[in-house]
Structures are given as structure tokens and as C-alpha cells.
N, C-alpha and C positions, 0 to 999 in steps of 0.2 A: 582290496576293496575298490569297486568302481561305482560310478554314479547310479547305474541301473540296479545295483544291489543294495542301495541305501535309501532311507527316507530323506525327505527334504527338510532342512532346518532353517530357522530364521532367528534374528535377534536385532535389537537396536545397537548399532555399532558406534554411536557417538554418545556424549554425555546427555543425561536427561535434564540438565540445566537449560533454561531458555537460551537459544542461540539462533543465529541467522540461518544455519543449515543443519539438518539432522539426517542420518542415514540409517535405513533398515537394510540389513544384509541377508540374502537368501542363498542357500547352496543345496543343490541336489537335482534329481531328475525332473521335478515338477516346475522348474524355473520357466520354461517356455510357456507352459499352460498359465502360470501365474501372470507372466507379462501380457499374455493375450487377454486375460480377464481384466487386468489393471488398466491397460491403455489401448486395447483393441488390436495389438500387433506384437510381433517379436522384433525388437530392434536389431539392426545390423550389429554383429559382434564388435565390441570396442568402440562404438560410435555413440556419443551422447544423444539421447532422444528427449527433447523437451516436450512435455505432454501434461494433460490432466490425468490425475489418478482417480478413477471412479469405482464405486462399490457396485454390488450386484443389482442395485436399483438405479444405476446410472447417475447417482448423486456424486458430486465432486468432493473427494476427501481433501485433496491438496493439489497443487501444481508444482512441477519440478522436473528433474532429470532422471531418466532411467538408463542404466548401463547394463549391458548383457555381455558376459564373458563365457564363451563356449568352451566346454571341456575338450581336451585336457589343458587348454591354455588359460588357466585361471589359478588363483591362489590355492584353492583346495584340490585342483585337478578335476573338479566337477563343474557342471553349469552353475554360474553365479549371476545373481541380480543384485545391483546396488540401487536402491530407491532413495534418491536424494530429494528430500522435501524441506519444508521449513522446520526449524529446530524447536518447536514447541512440544511440551510434554503430551498434551492431548492429541496433537496431529500425529506424532510418532507412534503413540499407542494405538491410535485408530488404524494407521497403516499396518502395524504389526498384527492387530486383531483380524484385519481382513485377509492378510497373507495366511494366517493360521486357518481361517475359514476356507481358504482355497486349497488346503491340503498340507501345509507345512506344520512343523511343530517347533516349539521354542527350543533353541539350542542350549546344551549344557555349557557351563563355563569352559572356555578353551576348545570347544568342539570343532570350530572352524580350523584352528591350527592343528588339532589332532588329525583331522581328515587330510590336511596338507601333508602331514608326516606319513600317515598310512598309505597315501597315494603316491609317495615318493617325490613330492615337490620340495620337501625340506627334510633334513635329518633331525634327530632329536635335539641336538645342541642348537641348531638354527631355530627350531620352533620355540625353544625356551628363550632365545634371545629376543623374540618378539615381545614377550612379557617384560623382559629386562629393559628393553628400550623404552617401553611405555613408563616403567617405574624408575628410570634413571633420574637421579637427583643432582648430578653434576654434568658439565659439558664432557669431561673425559669419560665418564660412565656411559653417556649416550654414544660417543664416538666408538668406544670399545664394543658396545652392544651391536652397533652397525657392522663392525668388522666380523663379529661372530655370526651375525645374520647373513653376511656375505660369504661365510664359509671359511674364514681364516683359521679358527680353532679346529674345525673339522678336518681341514687339509693337513694340519700338523698331526692330528690323531691318526688319520688314514695313512699318512706317510710312515709313522711309527708301526702301525699295524702291518703294512706291506713289508717292511723290513723284517719284522718278526716272522711273518709268513714265509719269507724267503729262507730264513734260517731253519724254520721247521721242516721245510722240504728236504734239506740236507740231512737233518736228524732222522727223519722218517726213512730216508734212503739208507742211512747207516744201519737202522734197525732191520729194514727189509733185506739188505744184502750183507748182513753180518758175517755170513759164511764165505764171502769172497775177498775178505781182507782188504777192502778199499777204505782208505782213511779219508772219508768225506769231510770230517771235522777239521783236520789239519790243512787239507788242500784248499778249503774255502775260508780259512782264517776265521772260524766261528768265534773264537775267543775275542779277537780284536773287534769283530763286528758287534758282538754283544756289548762290549765296553762302549763303543760309539753310540749304540742305541740308548744305553743308560745315560750317557752324557746329554743326548738330545732330549730324553725324557725329563731330566733335571731342569733343562732350560724351559721346556713347556710347562713344567710344574710351577716354576717361578712366575711365569707370565700368567698362569691360571690363578695362582694365589693373589697376584696383584689385581686381577680381574674380579676375584671374589670380594676383595676389599672394596673395590669400586662399587660393587653391587650392594653390599650390606653395610659397609663402613665399619668403624670401630667405636667401642663404647669407653669413654674416659670419665672417671669420677674424680672430681676435685674435692679433696678432703683435707682435714687439718684441724687445729684448735680454733676456738672462736677468735675473731678479729685478726686472723692471719693474712687476710686479703683475698680470700677465695672468690668472693663475688666480684671484687675488683679485677681479678684475673680473668674471670668469665667475660666481663665487659671488654677487657683489653683484647682477648682472643676473638670475640665476635665483632668488635668495632662498633658496638652500640651499648646503650644502657639497658642490658637485659635483666640485670639484678639490682636490687636496692642496695646502696652502699652507705653505711653510717659508721661512726666510731663506737657505737654501742655493741658490745659482744652479744652474739646470739640473735642478730637481726634476721638471718635466714633460718626459717623453721621447717619449710617443706622443700622437696626437691625442685630445683629449677633446671629445665632442660633446654638446650640450644644445640641445633645441628649446624656445624660450620664446615664450609668447603675449604680444606687445606690443600690447595693445588690439585684439585680433582678427587681427593680422598674425603668422603663424608665422615666427619667425626661427631659423634653424639656426646656432648658434654653434659654432665650432671653436677650442678653445684649443690652442695649439701650443708646441712647444719653443722656447726662446730662440734667437734668430738670432745666432750667433757662430761664429768659426773654432774647430774642435775636431778632435782626433784620436781621441777616445774613441769606440769603435765604436757603442755603443748611442745615445749622444747624436748622433753623426753621422747615423744613420738618422732620428732624431727631427727634426733640422734639415732633412733632405731632405724628409720628409713635411710639415713646416711650409711649406716653399717651394712644394710642390705644392698645398697648401690655399690659399695666397695666390693662386696663379695661377688657381684655379677660383672664387674668391670674387666675389660681387656687390659686396662692400664689405670693406675691410680696416681694422680698428681698430688703428692703430699706437700701442701703449701705451708711454708714456715715463716713466722714473723722473725726475721733474721736478727734485729737488734735484741729482742727479748730472748731469743735462743742463745745468743752469744753471751748474754749476761747471766743466764740461769741454768742452761743445760750443759752437761758434761760431754755428751757425744750424741750423734744422730740416732744411734740404736736406743738410747735412753728415751728419746722423744717417741720413737715408734712404739716402744713398750708402754710408755705412759698413756698414750691414747688408744692402746690395745688394738692396733691394726692387724687384720688377718694377713696371712702369708700370701700376698698378691704381688704382681709386678709393680713395684713402686718406683716412681721417679721423683726424688726430692727436689722441690722448687723453693729456693731461698728467695723470699720476697722482701720488698722494702729496702733494697740496697741503696736507694737515694738518701736514706737516713743514717748511713754508716759513717763513723769516723775513720780516719786513715788506719788506726790500729785495728778497728773492727774489720775493715776491708782486708787487711793482711791475714787476720784469723780466718776469715771466710775463704780467702784464696787457698789457704792450706787445706781446709776441709774439702773444697771442690777438687783440688789436685789429688787428694787421697781417695776420693770417691770415683767409682766407675761411671756413675750416671747423673749425679747431682748437677744442677744448673742454677744460676743466679739471675734474678730479674727485678725490675721495678714495674709492677702493674700500673702504678700511678703515671709514670712518664714514658712507659713503653720499652725501656731498656731490656734487652734479652728476649723479647717476645718472639721475634723472628727465629732466633736460635732454638727457642722452646718448640715452636711449630716443627722445625726440622727434626728435633729430637723425638717428638711424638711419632712422626712418620717412620723414622728409622727403627723404632722399637719393634714395629710389626714388619719391617723389611719392605715398606711401600716405596716404589720408585715412580715418581710422577712423570718421568721422561722415558719410561721403558718403551723400547721400540716395538711397534706392531702389537700393542697390547690388545687383548680381547676379553670380553666379559666371561665369567665362569661362576659356577655355583659350588656349594659345599659338596654335593654328591660327585661332582667332577673331580674335586681334590681327593675325595675318598677313593674313587676308582683309580686315579693316578698313583696314589700311595700304594694301593694293593698291587698295581701293575709293577711298580718299582720293586716291591718286596719279592715278587716272583721272578723278575728279571735278575735280581741279585742272587737269588737261589740258583737260577739256571747258570749264571756266570760262575758262581762258586762250584757248581756241579761239573762244568767243563774244566775248570782249573784243577779240581781234585780228582778228575777222571772217574766221576760217579757213573752209576748206571744210566745209560742214554735214555731209557724209558722214563726215568724220573725227571731228567732234564727236559725232555719233550713235554711232559705233563706240566712242568712249571711254565713253559712257554705257551702252552695252550691256555693256562689260567691267566697269564699276562695279557694274551690276545683277547680273551673274553672280557676282561675289565675295560680294555680300550673300546670294545664293541658296545659296552653299556653306555658310554658317553654319547656316541652318535646314534644309538638306537638299533645297531645291527644285532645286538643281543639285548632283549628287553622282556619284561613280563607285563601282563595286563595290570597288575597291581602297581607297578612302577609308573606306567603310562597314566593310569587313573590319578595317582598322586600328583604327578607333574602338571597335567592339563587342568585339573580341578582348581588350581591356584590362579588360572588365567582369568581375565575379564570375560564376561559374557559378550559375544559378538566378535571375539578374537580367535 
């Protein structure tokens, strides 16, 4: 796609909230004409031109700066105008309306980034990183999105693709020259090279999974019986009084939501109503919502009133069955350890030792909160100090998983001396899934789905 073959698009590229500066972005072959009509000339490329923006009746719409980027040296690879005026809603809409009158049309969501991809200015992973950078909720997520935008993720994918291509060459040669008894597979150590590619792919997958967590975060539901200290735990984790805390059981009736940055990982906590049998109408609805939150969580923190538990419960499993928790990933959190006698503390120590995941805390004085945060991150394998992390999406993880599956099949095929044509087909499939990540292999439906989620003007 080139500028001469497309229409000209435009959009407001900044927030519509009142601000000192607002930008209308234009891309396409009519940019020079629009600049001429707007300020009476076409500015020198990449030089800011301060001017009055006038309509077709020579009335001043606004004053500001016009920037002209000449194709192909622009974000989209087409001619681009950036009209920088005052950031008022009326002013920006007036400028946009006039640009449309001069021959542009309103851009679809993500259409500027889509054109950058189609014109070879960005690959698909880099284009997605633009939206991810805008939506980043933590510093580490933003830094990782920048690395993806700069091509870090794509370079790793392209390196894997090149290594697979190199092996495919020797396999195709084996097929083409099968009658000449040349052992291309042994001579080029295909088995060892496939193993090395699989190990590299595993490393990339771990980084991508970390990046996907940075992007979407994880959902953690805080559940348990009434008065176990669930709301106190939410407050201790967030460092502020997010939830009302009283000694009265059943204080929390609705879901309370708080997103907390755990060393770069966005964690969406849901504090819930206490799980117990009740006939009170409002509390009954709260318990229903609590169970729904539990069923959708990546992790459930089962908060336990430790003194009461040690006095009345026989084992942890009895408590889980009593409050009828669904089979989810549970992390038992024994709260109120500041109230334990020495004998009770010894009992609890034995329970913790016997458990693979349980942890003890005091939400009141903060004991064990730091350890709990580490435990939450470890459950999903998040590494806050992972080297050269990059942002990734769920579709990337799916493609990497399929690539891994076909690489394993090819590796086993070489090991078991299977038909070379089948091994070659496995490698073609693995290569294809890598191509889906960067857009070397894509469909119109996939592109439409990806770019429609972008902001208008991006």
C-alpha cells in the first residue's frame, strides 16, 4: 500500500479533555493540499511552522504549529500533517471538521498504526506495542512496551524463524536428493540444532508470559468466612484504607476492587463478602457475588481467622469444604497471628510446615505482608527483574505454544527417523506460527481484530 493508492485519513490524536495543546493528525496523499488551504503554504518537512489556521472564508479557526512529514519518512510511511492547536473540544472539532471538508475522512480506530504496519514501518508486534504503551499501568509495563516497540520481541522471533528456515533448507535438500544417499541431517547436526531452538523458544516464552502479565495483570480474590480479616488484608496490601473494617461480621456486602502494583505486576484484588449461610437478602447477594469472583480468579487468597480456626477446626480441608470453595488455585493465608499464644503458634507452625503453600500474616501490624506479595507473584511465575523483558499479548503466547508443539514433533521425528516430509511439514507449521506474531503471516480478520482495539488517532 502506498500513499497514492489510499485516501487521506484524520483524527484527533489527543484527549478531548480541555488542555493547553491538542493535535489533529492527518495521513495520506492530500496532506500537501490541506496544508496549503489551512495556512497558505506547505511547510518544510520536519520544521515547525507557527501560523494561523484559516477556514475557506479566511476566518481564523485557531493559531498554532503545523508539522509536515514527507513520505516515506513518517510514522505511517505516507505524507503526514500534525496540526497542533489549543486543546479545547470546540477548537479541535472545528479543525477536524475543516480537514474533512478539504477531502480527508475520519480514521478508524488504529488505522494510523495499521497503515504503518502495511507500509512496512512497523511489524505487527511493534504496532501492538503502541497501544500497550498507551495502556501501561506500571513503570515496568511501560518500559517493556517500549522494548517491544523498539523491536526487541521481533528480533528474538525473527532469529528463531531464521534458524528454523536454515534447518528447513537441509530437510528440503534431503527430500530433493534422496536418491544420492547424502546424509544432510547427520552432517548438519539437525537433531542438536532443533534442541537448541527449542531451548531458545522456551526462554522467549518465559519472557513473553512475563510481558503478558505486565500487560493484563492477574486477578486475585480475597475470600473466607466473615470477620477473618479480608478487608484488613486488602488495606494492608494497598497501603491505604480501601475497605471499611469493623468487628461486626458481614461488614463487606459488595465486591471491593483495588489494583495494586506489586513490583511492576498489576494485581487486581477483589475483596468479597464473608462466605457463610445466610437468609439476609443483601448479604445473600454479596455471598453470591463473592462466589462468582472466586470462580473467575487466577488466585484465591483464603483468609483464615487463625485463633478461631485452631480452636474449632480439625484441618484446613474441613474449612475449605465448610465454606464450599470451588476447585481453584488456593493460597491459605492464616491471619491474626498477633493474637496467638505460644502453644497456638506452635500448632500453626506445624500446619504451615505440612502445607505446600500456606502462609501466616498479621494484617493488623503488617507481619508477613511482604512474604505474601512474593508468594502471589511466584504463583504465576512472574519475575520482576527478568532481563530484557518485553510486552506480549495472549495471542503471542498461543502462537509460541503452537510453535513449541510443532518443534517438539519435528524433534521427535528426527529422533525416531520418521518420514522427512512429515518433519518438514512440522517445521513449516512452526515457522508459520512465528510469522503470525510479527505479521509475516496474517489474515485480514486478524488485522481487523487487532487494530480495532486501538485508540482513534493512533
